[in-house]
ROSE-761077 format. One line per field, with one value per residue: residue number from 0; residue in three letters; x, y, z of N, C-alpha, C in turn. Coordinates in steps of 0.05 Angstrom, whole numbers. Example, Ala and Ser with C-alpha at 12.3 -4.5 7.8 and 13.67 -1.06 7.14 Angstrom:
// ROSE-761077
n	c(0 1)
res	c(ALA SER)
n.east	c(264 257)
n.north	c(-114 -45)
n.up	c(156 142)
ca.east	c(246 273)
ca.north	c(-90 -21)
ca.up	c(156 143)
c.east	c(264 258)
c.north	c(-66 1)
c.up	c(156 157)
// end
This chain:
// ROSE-761077
n	c(0 1 2 3 4 5 6 7 8 9 10 11 12 13 14 15 16 17 18 19 20 21 22 23 24 25 26 27 28 29 30 31 32 33 34 35 36 37 38 39 40 41 42 43 44 45 46 47 48 49 50 51 52 53 54 55 56 57 58 59 60 61 62 63 64 65 66 67 68 69 70 71 72 73 74 75 76 77 78 79 80 81 82 83 84 85 86 87 88 89 90 91 92 93 94 95 96 97 98 99 100 101 102 103 104 105 106 107 108 109 110 111 112 113 114 115 116 117 118 119 120 121 122 123 124 125 126 127 128 129 130 131 132 133 134 135 136 137 138 139 140 141 142 143 144 145 146 147 148 149 150 151 152 153 154 155 156 157 158 159 160 161 162 163 164 165 166 167 168 169 170 171 172 173 174 175 176 177 178 179 180 181 182 183 184 185 186 187 188 189 190 191 192 193 194 195 196 197 198 199 200 201 202 203 204 205 206 207 208 209 210 211 212 213 214 215 216 217 218 219 220 221 222 223 224 225 226 227 228 229 230 231 232 233 234 235 236 237 238 239 240 241 242 243 244 245 246 247 248 249 250 251 252 253 254 255)
res	c(MET SER THR PRO ILE LEU PRO PHE GLU VAL TRP GLU SER GLY THR ASN GLN ASN SER ILE PRO ALA ASN ASP ASN SER LEU ARG TRP GLU ILE LEU SER GLY LEU VAL ILE ALA ASP ASP VAL THR VAL GLN PRO ALA THR PRO ASP ASN GLY ASP ILE TYR VAL ILE PRO ALA GLY ALA THR GLY SER GLN TRP SER THR PHE ASP PRO LEU ASP LEU ALA LEU TYR ARG SER GLY THR TRP TYR ALA TYR ALA PRO ILE THR GLY ILE THR VAL ASN ILE SER GLY VAL LEU TYR ALA PHE ASN GLY THR ALA TYR GLU ALA LEU GLY GLY GLY GLY GLY ALA PRO ALA ALA GLU ASP VAL SER TYR ASP ASN THR ALA SER GLY LEU ALA ALA GLU ASP VAL GLN ALA ALA ILE ASP GLU VAL ALA THR ARG ASN ARG SER THR THR THR THR ILE ASN HIS SER ALA SER GLY ALA LEU THR ILE ASN TYR ASN LEU GLY ASP TYR PHE ILE VAL ASN LEU ALA ALA ASN VAL THR GLY ILE THR ILE SER ASN PRO PRO ALA THR GLY GLN GLY GLY SER ILE ARG ILE ARG PHE VAL GLN ASP GLY THR GLY SER ARG THR VAL VAL LEU PRO SER SER ALA LYS ALA ILE SER GLY THR ASP THR SER VAL GLN SER ALA ALA SER ALA GLN THR VAL LEU HIS LEU THR THR ASP ASN GLY GLY THR SER TRP ALA TYR SER MET LYS ALA VAL ALA ALA)
n.east	c(-3224 -3170 -3168 -3140 -3076 -3066 -3106 -3104 -3157 -3209 -3235 -3300 -3346 -3385 -3375 -3384 -3354 -3295 -3252 -3253 -3234 -3185 -3159 -3155 -3121 -3075 -3058 -3045 -3003 -2967 -2951 -2927 -2885 -2858 -2820 -2819 -2823 -2816 -2825 -2836 -2859 -2904 -2940 -2987 -2964 -2963 -2958 -2955 -2925 -2950 -2951 -2921 -2904 -2919 -2908 -2956 -2948 -2960 -3004 -3010 -3027 -3074 -3121 -3134 -3095 -3102 -3145 -3128 -3100 -3046 -2986 -3008 -3001 -2993 -3011 -3003 -3044 -3068 -3092 -3111 -3104 -3091 -3100 -3074 -3078 -3023 -3003 -2982 -2918 -2911 -2865 -2832 -2800 -2768 -2742 -2698 -2684 -2699 -2757 -2795 -2862 -2882 -2930 -2938 -2901 -2852 -2795 -2725 -2693 -2640 -2591 -2604 -2596 -2614 -2604 -2606 -2613 -2558 -2569 -2612 -2595 -2580 -2533 -2493 -2464 -2436 -2382 -2354 -2337 -2361 -2413 -2454 -2513 -2532 -2510 -2496 -2490 -2448 -2407 -2402 -2386 -2336 -2309 -2302 -2261 -2211 -2148 -2105 -2101 -2073 -2076 -2072 -2060 -2063 -2040 -2052 -2065 -2058 -2079 -2123 -2115 -2150 -2154 -2182 -2199 -2227 -2212 -2166 -2099 -2054 -2025 -2005 -1982 -1975 -1939 -1953 -1965 -1974 -1993 -2040 -2063 -2085 -2138 -2166 -2213 -2268 -2243 -2220 -2264 -2269 -2226 -2213 -2155 -2117 -2079 -2044 -2006 -1970 -1940 -1905 -1889 -1847 -1853 -1820 -1803 -1803 -1798 -1849 -1894 -1920 -1971 -1982 -2035 -2065 -2076 -2038 -1984 -1914 -1872 -1817 -1755 -1768 -1774 -1803 -1822 -1834 -1787 -1756 -1730 -1727 -1765 -1759 -1775 -1819 -1840 -1897 -1923 -1981 -2018 -2074 -2119 -2164 -2209 -2191 -2186 -2137 -2071 -2011 -1948 -1895 -1842 -1801 -1748 -1743 -1690 -1649)
n.north	c(-442 -401 -335 -281 -255 -201 -147 -110 -112 -61 -6 1 55 71 24 -16 -51 -44 -74 -122 -121 -98 -136 -178 -155 -148 -200 -213 -177 -195 -243 -227 -196 -229 -289 -344 -411 -460 -492 -543 -577 -626 -646 -622 -583 -608 -581 -521 -455 -390 -346 -377 -392 -420 -444 -477 -541 -585 -639 -634 -651 -657 -628 -575 -559 -594 -573 -528 -493 -514 -477 -436 -387 -398 -380 -388 -372 -360 -411 -428 -438 -392 -381 -354 -338 -332 -276 -255 -226 -214 -216 -261 -284 -341 -385 -352 -336 -294 -296 -290 -291 -318 -327 -380 -406 -400 -362 -356 -296 -251 -228 -214 -264 -299 -327 -321 -370 -386 -392 -359 -308 -254 -221 -168 -185 -160 -144 -187 -230 -278 -326 -339 -321 -320 -326 -378 -407 -378 -390 -445 -441 -415 -454 -493 -472 -482 -461 -490 -541 -598 -623 -681 -701 -751 -753 -790 -798 -770 -704 -649 -613 -601 -555 -545 -489 -486 -529 -518 -487 -513 -561 -626 -654 -713 -734 -776 -773 -728 -659 -624 -576 -527 -516 -472 -478 -445 -396 -341 -285 -227 -175 -199 -225 -283 -344 -401 -459 -507 -569 -603 -670 -711 -776 -841 -846 -795 -733 -714 -666 -600 -556 -490 -446 -404 -354 -343 -305 -297 -282 -239 -270 -322 -394 -426 -475 -542 -583 -637 -685 -753 -765 -712 -649 -594 -529 -491 -427 -392 -331 -287 -230 -216 -248 -293 -282 -269 -293 -286 -316 -355 -401 -454 -502 -556 -567 -625)
n.up	c(-848 -829 -800 -837 -818 -825 -852 -789 -740 -737 -699 -703 -714 -659 -632 -576 -546 -544 -529 -555 -612 -598 -565 -602 -641 -610 -604 -657 -666 -629 -650 -699 -682 -648 -629 -668 -649 -678 -743 -756 -721 -709 -672 -627 -574 -506 -458 -465 -460 -443 -497 -532 -599 -661 -728 -764 -788 -845 -834 -779 -711 -656 -610 -624 -662 -704 -730 -753 -810 -854 -851 -822 -770 -704 -638 -568 -515 -451 -442 -492 -563 -615 -682 -743 -811 -856 -897 -962 -962 -907 -852 -809 -749 -746 -704 -696 -747 -800 -839 -899 -922 -983 -1007 -1016 -986 -931 -938 -927 -909 -930 -883 -813 -794 -831 -897 -967 -1018 -1060 -1114 -1120 -1120 -1160 -1204 -1233 -1290 -1330 -1337 -1319 -1348 -1346 -1362 -1330 -1293 -1242 -1173 -1155 -1203 -1224 -1188 -1199 -1252 -1249 -1220 -1258 -1286 -1265 -1255 -1238 -1257 -1289 -1354 -1392 -1458 -1505 -1566 -1618 -1671 -1735 -1743 -1725 -1663 -1604 -1553 -1492 -1459 -1412 -1382 -1355 -1350 -1364 -1405 -1425 -1482 -1512 -1566 -1617 -1668 -1724 -1711 -1742 -1736 -1687 -1644 -1598 -1551 -1516 -1499 -1454 -1443 -1485 -1465 -1419 -1394 -1412 -1409 -1437 -1427 -1462 -1462 -1507 -1522 -1554 -1582 -1580 -1632 -1655 -1695 -1702 -1725 -1710 -1725 -1713 -1688 -1737 -1720 -1683 -1662 -1664 -1608 -1606 -1618 -1604 -1611 -1669 -1682 -1659 -1623 -1656 -1645 -1621 -1563 -1548 -1515 -1517 -1497 -1505 -1499 -1497 -1503 -1493 -1500 -1524 -1529 -1555 -1608 -1629 -1614 -1576 -1576 -1545 -1551 -1531 -1528 -1482 -1439 -1445)
ca.east	c(-3201 -3162 -3170 -3114 -3063 -3069 -3101 -3114 -3185 -3213 -3257 -3321 -3360 -3406 -3368 -3386 -3334 -3270 -3232 -3253 -3214 -3160 -3147 -3148 -3098 -3052 -3048 -3032 -2978 -2949 -2940 -2910 -2861 -2847 -2802 -2832 -2806 -2810 -2844 -2836 -2870 -2931 -2957 -2994 -2951 -2981 -2956 -2943 -2924 -2962 -2933 -2909 -2914 -2910 -2919 -2969 -2940 -2979 -3007 -3010 -3047 -3081 -3149 -3137 -3077 -3113 -3166 -3115 -3089 -3017 -2973 -3019 -2985 -3010 -3001 -3016 -3048 -3089 -3105 -3121 -3088 -3103 -3086 -3079 -3066 -3003 -3008 -2958 -2903 -2905 -2840 -2833 -2775 -2770 -2717 -2676 -2679 -2722 -2770 -2817 -2881 -2885 -2956 -2940 -2881 -2835 -2768 -2706 -2683 -2612 -2590 -2621 -2591 -2622 -2588 -2619 -2598 -2540 -2581 -2633 -2582 -2570 -2511 -2486 -2441 -2427 -2352 -2342 -2327 -2376 -2439 -2473 -2529 -2537 -2485 -2488 -2480 -2422 -2388 -2398 -2371 -2309 -2297 -2294 -2238 -2190 -2123 -2083 -2104 -2057 -2091 -2055 -2074 -2048 -2046 -2042 -2073 -2053 -2103 -2123 -2114 -2168 -2147 -2206 -2189 -2242 -2199 -2142 -2080 -2029 -2031 -1983 -1990 -1957 -1941 -1948 -1974 -1972 -2015 -2044 -2074 -2093 -2161 -2170 -2241 -2276 -2223 -2232 -2279 -2254 -2221 -2203 -2130 -2114 -2056 -2043 -1980 -1972 -1915 -1906 -1870 -1844 -1851 -1793 -1797 -1797 -1804 -1877 -1896 -1942 -1979 -1994 -2059 -2058 -2079 -2016 -1961 -1891 -1858 -1790 -1734 -1778 -1774 -1828 -1830 -1827 -1764 -1764 -1715 -1742 -1769 -1754 -1798 -1820 -1861 -1910 -1938 -1999 -2033 -2093 -2137 -2186 -2228 -2179 -2184 -2108 -2054 -1983 -1936 -1867 -1838 -1773 -1742 -1736 -1663 -1649)
ca.north	c(-426 -382 -306 -270 -240 -173 -124 -110 -104 -33 2 13 76 61 -1 -15 -69 -39 -93 -146 -117 -92 -161 -193 -142 -153 -227 -212 -163 -212 -263 -214 -185 -249 -310 -370 -432 -479 -495 -571 -593 -634 -653 -599 -586 -614 -561 -497 -431 -366 -332 -395 -388 -441 -447 -503 -557 -604 -663 -628 -665 -644 -619 -550 -557 -609 -557 -505 -498 -513 -451 -417 -378 -404 -369 -398 -351 -364 -437 -435 -431 -374 -385 -334 -345 -312 -264 -250 -203 -212 -228 -272 -294 -370 -396 -333 -330 -279 -308 -275 -309 -311 -335 -409 -416 -381 -362 -342 -270 -244 -211 -223 -292 -315 -323 -332 -390 -373 -391 -338 -281 -246 -201 -155 -199 -146 -143 -210 -251 -303 -328 -344 -298 -321 -331 -407 -414 -365 -407 -469 -435 -410 -479 -508 -459 -485 -457 -507 -568 -607 -641 -696 -710 -769 -748 -814 -799 -745 -688 -624 -615 -582 -548 -533 -471 -491 -551 -508 -472 -529 -585 -642 -668 -734 -735 -801 -767 -699 -641 -608 -550 -525 -499 -467 -473 -432 -376 -321 -265 -203 -157 -216 -237 -311 -357 -430 -471 -534 -583 -624 -691 -729 -805 -853 -843 -767 -721 -706 -637 -586 -532 -472 -432 -382 -329 -340 -289 -304 -262 -237 -287 -348 -415 -427 -503 -559 -600 -662 -709 -772 -759 -684 -635 -565 -516 -469 -410 -375 -312 -270 -213 -207 -270 -314 -274 -272 -302 -282 -340 -360 -430 -461 -530 -563 -579 -653)
ca.up	c(-857 -808 -806 -844 -797 -832 -835 -761 -736 -732 -681 -718 -700 -642 -619 -546 -534 -558 -521 -573 -633 -586 -557 -626 -653 -594 -610 -683 -663 -613 -669 -719 -669 -630 -638 -674 -639 -699 -764 -764 -699 -719 -649 -610 -548 -484 -436 -476 -444 -455 -516 -551 -626 -680 -755 -765 -811 -856 -818 -750 -695 -631 -610 -639 -685 -727 -743 -766 -837 -856 -854 -803 -747 -680 -613 -544 -495 -431 -444 -518 -586 -634 -708 -764 -837 -865 -923 -977 -954 -879 -843 -782 -738 -740 -691 -699 -775 -812 -863 -912 -935 -1011 -1017 -1014 -967 -918 -949 -911 -920 -924 -859 -791 -789 -854 -921 -990 -1033 -1079 -1141 -1120 -1120 -1187 -1203 -1258 -1301 -1354 -1340 -1305 -1366 -1341 -1375 -1309 -1285 -1213 -1159 -1155 -1230 -1227 -1173 -1214 -1277 -1241 -1212 -1282 -1297 -1245 -1269 -1227 -1267 -1312 -1371 -1410 -1483 -1522 -1595 -1631 -1699 -1748 -1745 -1709 -1634 -1591 -1526 -1479 -1438 -1387 -1367 -1341 -1366 -1369 -1420 -1435 -1506 -1521 -1595 -1632 -1695 -1729 -1705 -1766 -1729 -1659 -1638 -1569 -1546 -1492 -1489 -1437 -1458 -1493 -1442 -1397 -1402 -1406 -1422 -1436 -1432 -1473 -1464 -1527 -1516 -1577 -1575 -1585 -1660 -1660 -1720 -1704 -1729 -1698 -1738 -1693 -1698 -1756 -1706 -1664 -1671 -1647 -1594 -1617 -1606 -1596 -1632 -1684 -1686 -1637 -1626 -1671 -1636 -1605 -1535 -1542 -1504 -1524 -1483 -1519 -1482 -1513 -1486 -1508 -1484 -1542 -1534 -1572 -1636 -1635 -1592 -1577 -1565 -1543 -1551 -1527 -1522 -1454 -1440 -1440)
c.east	c(-3195 -3165 -3142 -3102 -3064 -3092 -3113 -3144 -3187 -3236 -3279 -3335 -3383 -3400 -3369 -3365 -3308 -3248 -3231 -3233 -3186 -3145 -3138 -3123 -3073 -3040 -3034 -3004 -2958 -2936 -2920 -2884 -2846 -2828 -2818 -2813 -2798 -2831 -2847 -2846 -2899 -2950 -2962 -2981 -2971 -2981 -2942 -2943 -2939 -2942 -2919 -2921 -2902 -2922 -2931 -2960 -2963 -2980 -3006 -3033 -3052 -3109 -3154 -3120 -3088 -3134 -3154 -3105 -3059 -3008 -2985 -2998 -3002 -2996 -3017 -3019 -3072 -3106 -3116 -3101 -3104 -3086 -3094 -3065 -3046 -3012 -2982 -2944 -2896 -2878 -2843 -2805 -2778 -2743 -2693 -2669 -2704 -2731 -2792 -2836 -2887 -2912 -2960 -2921 -2866 -2807 -2749 -2697 -2654 -2612 -2607 -2618 -2599 -2604 -2603 -2601 -2582 -2553 -2603 -2621 -2570 -2548 -2507 -2461 -2429 -2397 -2339 -2329 -2341 -2403 -2461 -2488 -2538 -2511 -2476 -2477 -2453 -2400 -2381 -2381 -2341 -2295 -2288 -2269 -2214 -2163 -2100 -2084 -2085 -2073 -2072 -2071 -2054 -2057 -2035 -2049 -2069 -2079 -2101 -2124 -2132 -2159 -2170 -2196 -2203 -2229 -2175 -2123 -2055 -2037 -2005 -1994 -1969 -1960 -1934 -1957 -1972 -1997 -2018 -2056 -2083 -2117 -2163 -2199 -2246 -2254 -2236 -2245 -2261 -2251 -2210 -2178 -2130 -2090 -2058 -2015 -1984 -1944 -1918 -1883 -1869 -1842 -1823 -1785 -1788 -1806 -1833 -1878 -1921 -1947 -1993 -2018 -2050 -2060 -2057 -1993 -1938 -1880 -1829 -1770 -1743 -1774 -1801 -1837 -1820 -1801 -1772 -1751 -1733 -1742 -1764 -1780 -1796 -1844 -1871 -1927 -1954 -2014 -2051 -2108 -2160 -2204 -2217 -2179 -2155 -2093 -2025 -1970 -1906 -1864 -1808 -1771 -1736 -1709 -1664 -1636)
c.north	c(-404 -353 -297 -253 -210 -171 -127 -103 -74 -29 15 35 64 35 2 -32 -66 -60 -117 -142 -112 -117 -177 -181 -147 -180 -227 -199 -179 -233 -250 -203 -205 -269 -335 -392 -451 -480 -524 -589 -600 -641 -628 -603 -590 -593 -535 -474 -409 -352 -350 -392 -410 -435 -475 -518 -574 -629 -659 -643 -651 -633 -593 -550 -572 -594 -533 -513 -498 -485 -430 -411 -381 -394 -380 -376 -359 -389 -444 -426 -413 -376 -363 -343 -324 -300 -257 -224 -200 -225 -238 -283 -323 -380 -378 -326 -316 -292 -290 -296 -300 -318 -365 -421 -393 -384 -346 -317 -267 -225 -223 -252 -309 -310 -336 -352 -376 -371 -370 -310 -275 -225 -190 -169 -186 -148 -167 -230 -277 -302 -330 -318 -298 -330 -360 -416 -402 -381 -432 -464 -430 -436 -495 -496 -459 -483 -474 -535 -574 -628 -655 -706 -728 -766 -770 -816 -771 -729 -664 -631 -594 -579 -533 -516 -476 -512 -542 -493 -487 -556 -600 -658 -688 -739 -762 -798 -737 -684 -622 -581 -550 -506 -496 -460 -459 -413 -356 -299 -241 -184 -173 -230 -267 -323 -387 -439 -500 -546 -606 -644 -710 -758 -815 -851 -814 -757 -714 -676 -625 -560 -514 -458 -409 -355 -324 -326 -292 -279 -262 -255 -315 -368 -415 -455 -519 -575 -627 -687 -727 -764 -729 -671 -605 -553 -492 -454 -390 -356 -294 -252 -203 -230 -291 -307 -276 -280 -293 -307 -339 -390 -436 -491 -533 -577 -608 -659)
c.up	c(-836 -819 -815 -822 -801 -852 -807 -761 -730 -712 -697 -701 -684 -629 -589 -532 -549 -552 -541 -596 -621 -578 -581 -639 -637 -599 -637 -681 -648 -632 -688 -707 -651 -644 -643 -666 -661 -720 -772 -741 -707 -696 -632 -583 -525 -462 -447 -455 -458 -473 -535 -578 -644 -708 -757 -791 -822 -838 -788 -736 -669 -633 -625 -664 -709 -742 -758 -794 -837 -863 -836 -781 -723 -655 -590 -524 -478 -437 -472 -540 -605 -660 -728 -789 -846 -892 -936 -968 -925 -873 -815 -775 -730 -730 -696 -728 -786 -838 -873 -925 -963 -1023 -1016 -994 -953 -929 -932 -925 -913 -900 -838 -786 -812 -878 -945 -1003 -1055 -1107 -1143 -1121 -1148 -1183 -1231 -1269 -1326 -1358 -1327 -1323 -1363 -1356 -1354 -1301 -1256 -1199 -1159 -1182 -1235 -1213 -1188 -1239 -1271 -1234 -1235 -1295 -1278 -1260 -1259 -1238 -1290 -1328 -1391 -1434 -1498 -1551 -1612 -1661 -1712 -1751 -1726 -1679 -1622 -1562 -1513 -1456 -1411 -1370 -1351 -1359 -1371 -1381 -1427 -1458 -1514 -1550 -1605 -1661 -1699 -1720 -1728 -1761 -1699 -1657 -1607 -1564 -1519 -1481 -1470 -1454 -1465 -1469 -1418 -1407 -1395 -1420 -1418 -1442 -1441 -1475 -1484 -1522 -1540 -1566 -1582 -1614 -1666 -1688 -1724 -1706 -1717 -1714 -1718 -1705 -1716 -1742 -1686 -1676 -1652 -1633 -1603 -1602 -1599 -1619 -1645 -1691 -1663 -1643 -1638 -1661 -1620 -1576 -1528 -1532 -1511 -1509 -1499 -1500 -1499 -1494 -1504 -1489 -1501 -1549 -1552 -1601 -1646 -1610 -1597 -1565 -1563 -1541 -1549 -1520 -1493 -1455 -1432 -1413)
// end
């Protein structure tokens, strides 16, 4: 097992050969402050240069490398390789990217050329309206709320209609049966404004009826029922800012 890279050796009282710990410490410092060439080279280099540094990977081969432990930091100096075991918390520069050793692996740090994985970055989502607690999950959640998507629903059997806000803000509902009620699932959180537009299209028979949500209140001057003529179209616009507890709506026929 390799010697831990920290702490440095000390000059014990009465030491006659101070150069021994001094030389050892200089090697450790050279590794910690130097540039690690790579962490995935398994074959011990045949013609290394003084000062070359590598992280020893699993399965390393070579007269010296094969005797080192995986994750060791190895430095070449004056014809030999010196290896030290990393300890939790040290940082090293691997190919221009800063990494910290977490006890089992080297992890890239933000800044200095490195970047943490999005799922490893948390944020305060108190006012975001999102359920996600890390950046990657937030990106995925926002992506599911693409407001530019058009969703078509073929309503062919009399019954309630469910509109999923996560699918977008524009829906085309082809009416071949009555809509006995409308439920809007996954509305925006309280304090976050949101709106939905629904274009109802009567089939060739017409006279299909639509019952609006009981929580929907009409804006002055708007229609309150869909057009009933065969193939008639009506656009319903719903908006909320209280988590879908109530909706304001306007509705108008589309000119033929």
